[in-house]
BAKOL-950246 format. One record per atom (N, C-alpha, C): residue in three letters; atom name; x, y, z. Coordinates in steps of 0.02 Angstrom, whole numbers. Layout:
RONU baba dofi      X      Y      Z
RONU  ALA   CA      X      Y      Z
...
% end
This chain:
RONU baba dofi      X      Y      Z
RONU  GLU    N    650   7382   2298
RONU  GLU   CA    602   7421   2261
RONU  GLU    C    566   7467   2310
RONU  ASP    N    568   7531   2296
RONU  ASP   CA    532   7579   2337
RONU  ASP    C    458   7578   2319
RONU  ARG    N    417   7578   2369
RONU  ARG   CA    346   7579   2358
RONU  ARG    C    318   7641   2393
RONU  PRO    N    265   7670   2367
RONU  PRO   CA    236   7729   2399
RONU  PRO    C    207   7712   2467
RONU  GLY    N    209   7759   2513
RONU  GLY   CA    181   7750   2579
RONU  GLY    C    231   7718   2626
RONU  PHE    N    212   7713   2688
RONU  PHE   CA    258   7688   2740
RONU  PHE    C    246   7615   2756
RONU  GLN    N    192   7584   2734
RONU  GLN   CA    174   7517   2756
RONU  GLN    C    227   7466   2737
RONU  TYR    N    256   7471   2677
RONU  TYR   CA    308   7425   2655
RONU  TYR    C    368   7429   2702
RONU  ASP    N    391   7490   2716
RONU  ASP   CA    447   7499   2761
RONU  ASP    C    430   7476   2832
RONU  HIS    N    370   7490   2852
RONU  HIS   CA    344   7470   2918
RONU  HIS    C    350   7394   2926
RONU  GLU    N    328   7358   2875
RONU  GLU   CA    331   7285   2877
RONU  GLU    C    402   7259   2872
RONU  ALA    N    444   7291   2832
RONU  ALA   CA    514   7269   2825
RONU  ALA    C    550   7278   2891
RONU  PHE    N    536   7332   2926
RONU  PHE   CA    570   7347   2989
RONU  PHE    C    545   7304   3047
RONU  LEU    N    480   7294   3050
RONU  LEU   CA    450   7259   3106
RONU  LEU    C    430   7187   3092
RONU  GLY    N    419   7171   3030
RONU  GLY   CA    390   7107   3013
RONU  GLY    C    314   7116   3006
RONU  LYS    N    283   7074   2967
RONU  LYS   CA    212   7084   2951
RONU  LYS    C    167   7082   3013
RONU  GLU    N    177   7031   3054
RONU  GLU   CA    134   7024   3113
RONU  GLU    C    145   7081   3163
RONU  GLU    N    208   7096   3176
RONU  GLU   CA    224   7150   3223
RONU  GLU    C    198   7217   3198
RONU  ALA    N    203   7228   3132
RONU  ALA   CA    177   7291   3103
RONU  ALA    C    102   7296   3115
RONU  ARG    N     66   7241   3108
RONU  ARG   CA     -6   7242   3121
RONU  ARG    C    -21   7260   3194
RONU  SER    N     18   7233   3240
RONU  SER   CA      6   7248   3310
RONU  SER    C     22   7321   3325
RONU  PHE    N     73   7349   3292
RONU  PHE   CA     90   7420   3302
RONU  PHE    C     34   7465   3277
RONU  ASP    N     -1   7443   3224
RONU  ASP   CA    -55   7483   3197
RONU  ASP    C   -112   7493   3247
RONU  GLN    N   -116   7449   3296
RONU  GLN   CA   -169   7452   3346
RONU  GLN    C   -151   7494   3408
RONU  LEU    N    -88   7515   3413
RONU  LEU   CA    -64   7549   3472
RONU  LEU    C    -76   7625   3469
RONU  SER    N    -79   7654   3527
RONU  SER   CA    -81   7728   3530
RONU  SER    C    -11   7754   3513
RONU  PRO    N     -5   7817   3494
RONU  PRO   CA     61   7844   3478
RONU  PRO    C    111   7837   3536
RONU  GLU    N     88   7844   3597
RONU  GLU   CA    132   7838   3655
RONU  GLU    C    158   7766   3662
RONU  GLU    N    112   7718   3656
RONU  GLU   CA    132   7647   3662
RONU  GLU    C    178   7628   3604
RONU  SER    N    163   7653   3545
RONU  SER   CA    204   7639   3487
RONU  SER    C    275   7665   3497
RONU  ARG    N    282   7726   3521
RONU  ARG   CA    347   7756   3534
RONU  ARG    C    386   7715   3586
RONU  GLU    N    352   7694   3639
RONU  GLU   CA    385   7655   3691
RONU  GLU    C    411   7588   3664
RONU  ARG    N    368   7552   3627
RONU  ARG   CA    389   7488   3599
RONU  ARG    C    443   7496   3546
RONU  LEU    N    438   7549   3507
RONU  LEU   CA    489   7561   3456
RONU  LEU    C    556   7575   3489
RONU  GLY    N    555   7611   3545
RONU  GLY   CA    617   7624   3582
RONU  GLY    C    650   7560   3605
RONU  LYS    N    610   7512   3628
RONU  LYS   CA    638   7447   3648
RONU  LYS    C    668   7410   3589
RONU  ILE    N    635   7415   3531
RONU  ILE   CA    661   7382   3471
RONU  ILE    C    727   7415   3450
RONU  VAL    N    729   7480   3452
RONU  VAL   CA    790   7516   3433
RONU  VAL    C    848   7495   3479
RONU  ASP    N    834   7485   3543
RONU  ASP   CA    886   7461   3589
RONU  ASP    C    912   7393   3568
RONU  ARG    N    867   7350   3543
RONU  ARG   CA    888   7284   3520
RONU  ARG    C    928   7287   3455
RONU  ILE    N    914   7336   3413
RONU  ILE   CA    949   7343   3349
RONU  ILE    C   1020   7368   3361
RONU  ASP    N   1030   7410   3411
RONU  ASP   CA   1095   7441   3425
RONU  ASP    C   1141   7389   3457
RONU  ASP    N   1170   7347   3415
RONU  ASP   CA   1212   7291   3439
RONU  ASP    C   1271   7312   3482
RONU  ASN    N   1304   7366   3464
RONU  ASN   CA   1362   7387   3503
RONU  ASN    C   1345   7434   3561
RONU  LYS    N   1281   7448   3569
RONU  LYS   CA   1255   7488   3626
RONU  LYS    C   1288   7556   3632
RONU  ASP    N   1301   7588   3574
RONU  ASP   CA   1331   7654   3576
RONU  ASP    C   1279   7710   3572
RONU  GLY    N   1215   7691   3570
RONU  GLY   CA   1162   7741   3567
RONU  GLY    C   1143   7764   3497
RONU  TYR    N   1176   7735   3447
RONU  TYR   CA   1162   7752   3377
RONU  TYR    C   1150   7688   3337
RONU  ILE    N   1109   7695   3286
RONU  ILE   CA   1097   7639   3241
RONU  ILE    C   1136   7652   3177
RONU  THR    N   1180   7606   3160
RONU  THR   CA   1218   7612   3098
RONU  THR    C   1179   7579   3041
RONU  THR    N   1201   7593   2980
RONU  THR   CA   1170   7561   2922
RONU  THR    C   1177   7486   2927
RONU  GLU    N   1234   7462   2948
RONU  GLU   CA   1245   7390   2954
RONU  GLU    C   1200   7358   3007
RONU  GLU    N   1192   7393   3064
RONU  GLU   CA   1147   7367   3116
RONU  GLU    C   1075   7364   3090
RONU  LEU    N   1055   7414   3052
RONU  LEU   CA    987   7415   3025
RONU  LEU    C    978   7360   2973
RONU  LYS    N   1028   7351   2930
RONU  LYS   CA   1024   7297   2880
RONU  LYS    C   1019   7229   2914
RONU  THR    N   1060   7219   2965
RONU  THR   CA   1060   7155   3001
RONU  THR    C    991   7143   3033
RONU  TRP    N    963   7195   3062
RONU  TRP   CA    896   7189   3093
RONU  TRP    C    843   7171   3042
RONU  ILE    N    843   7206   2986
RONU  ILE   CA    792   7194   2935
RONU  ILE    C    799   7123   2907
RONU  LYS    N    860   7100   2896
RONU  LYS   CA    871   7032   2873
RONU  LYS    C    844   6982   2925
RONU  ARG    N    856   6995   2989
RONU  ARG   CA    833   6950   3042
RONU  ARG    C    756   6947   3043
RONU  VAL    N    725   7005   3037
RONU  VAL   CA    652   7008   3037
RONU  VAL    C    623   6971   2976
RONU  GLN    N    652   6983   2918
RONU  GLN   CA    627   6950   2857
RONU  GLN    C    639   6874   2860
RONU  LYS    N    695   6854   2887
RONU  LYS   CA    709   6782   2893
RONU  LYS    C    657   6749   2939
RONU  ARG    N    642   6782   2994
RONU  ARG   CA    592   6755   3040
RONU  ARG    C    524   6748   3005
RONU  TYR    N    506   6799   2967
RONU  TYR   CA    443   6798   2930
RONU  TYR    C    441   6740   2881
RONU  ILE    N    497   6729   2846
RONU  ILE   CA    500   6674   2798
RONU  ILE    C    491   6607   2833
RONU  TYR    N    526   6597   2888
RONU  TYR   CA    520   6533   2924
RONU  TYR    C    449   6522   2951
RONU  GLU    N    419   6574   2977
RONU  GLU   CA    350   6568   3001
RONU  GLU    C    302   6553   2944
RONU  ASN    N    312   6585   2888
RONU  ASN   CA    269   6574   2830
RONU  ASN    C    277   6503   2803
RONU  VAL    N    338   6478   2800
RONU  VAL   CA    350   6410   2777
RONU  VAL    C    316   6360   2824
RONU  ALA    N    321   6372   2889
RONU  ALA   CA    289   6326   2937
RONU  ALA    C    214   6324   2927
RONU  LYS    N    184   6383   2915
RONU  LYS   CA    111   6386   2905
RONU  LYS    C     92   6350   2841
RONU  VAL    N    128   6364   2787
RONU  VAL   CA    112   6333   2722
RONU  VAL    C    123   6258   2727
RONU  TRP    N    174   6237   2762
RONU  TRP   CA    188   6165   2769
RONU  TRP    C    128   6130   2800
RONU  LYS    N    100   6159   2852
RONU  LYS   CA     41   6130   2884
RONU  LYS    C    -17   6125   2835
RONU  ASP    N    -26   6177   2794
RONU  ASP   CA    -80   6177   2746
RONU  ASP    C    -71   6124   2691
RONU  TYR    N     -9   6112   2671
RONU  TYR   CA      4   6065   2617
RONU  TYR    C     10   5993   2641
RONU  ASP    N     32   5983   2702
RONU  ASP   CA     41   5915   2729
RONU  ASP    C    -27   5889   2752
RONU  LEU    N    -68   5869   2705
RONU  LEU   CA   -138   5852   2718
RONU  LEU    C   -146   5792   2765
RONU  ASN    N   -101   5743   2760
RONU  ASN   CA   -107   5684   2804
RONU  ASN    C    -65   5690   2868
RONU  LYS    N    -35   5747   2878
RONU  LYS   CA      3   5764   2940
RONU  LYS    C     58   5714   2956
RONU  ASP    N     96   5693   2904
RONU  ASP   CA    151   5646   2915
RONU  ASP    C    219   5682   2911
RONU  ASP    N    218   5748   2913
RONU  ASP   CA    279   5790   2909
RONU  ASP    C    315   5783   2842
RONU  LYS    N    280   5761   2792
RONU  LYS   CA    306   5757   2724
RONU  LYS    C    253   5784   2677
RONU  ILE    N    275   5812   2623
RONU  ILE   CA    227   5836   2573
RONU  ILE    C    237   5795   2509
RONU  ALA    N    190   5751   2497
RONU  ALA   CA    191   5710   2436
RONU  ALA    C    168   5753   2377
RONU  TRP    N    187   5732   2318
RONU  TRP   CA    167   5768   2258
RONU  TRP    C     91   5774   2254
RONU  GLU    N     54   5722   2272
RONU  GLU   CA    -20   5725   2270
RONU  GLU    C    -46   5776   2320
RONU  GLU    N    -16   5780   2379
RONU  GLU   CA    -37   5830   2428
RONU  GLU    C    -24   5900   2402
RONU  TYR    N     35   5909   2372
RONU  TYR   CA     52   5975   2344
RONU  TYR    C      2   5995   2290
RONU  LYS    N    -12   5950   2245
RONU  LYS   CA    -59   5965   2191
RONU  LYS    C   -128   5981   2219
RONU  GLN    N   -150   5942   2268
RONU  GLN   CA   -216   5953   2298
RONU  GLN    C   -219   6020   2334
RONU  ALA    N   -167   6036   2373
RONU  ALA   CA   -167   6099   2410
RONU  ALA    C   -160   6159   2363
RONU  THR    N   -122   6151   2309
RONU  THR   CA   -110   6206   2264
RONU  THR    C   -164   6215   2211
RONU  TYR    N   -184   6159   2182
RONU  TYR   CA   -231   6162   2125
RONU  TYR    C   -296   6125   2137
RONU  GLY    N   -309   6106   2199
RONU  GLY   CA   -366   6064   2216
RONU  GLY    C   -432   6086   2186
RONU  TYR    N   -447   6150   2191
RONU  TYR   CA   -511   6172   2166
RONU  TYR    C   -514   6173   2090
RONU  TYR    N   -455   6170   2057
RONU  TYR   CA   -456   6165   1984
RONU  TYR    C   -464   6093   1960
RONU  LEU    N   -439   6046   2003
RONU  LEU   CA   -440   5976   1982
RONU  LEU    C   -507   5948   1991
% end
């Protein structure tokens, strides 16, 4: 889904956290760091980014974001810190203020 503005694309390309850090950089620093990222995206090192290389990169970034988000949510839901989420913990973390 296309959304207006560049922020959605910015986050898809860099990941949410990385996009936030880029927002704090000067244009020169941003260009330098982006150049390093482009080098990492160019898997075959031919100096060009193909559609497939870009798709692979975006999938990798999004997968990392999902894993990081799951880890954070897991900590929030695992109230007794036993590395398991019981139904009661889930209900409390999700609906606690309603119950």
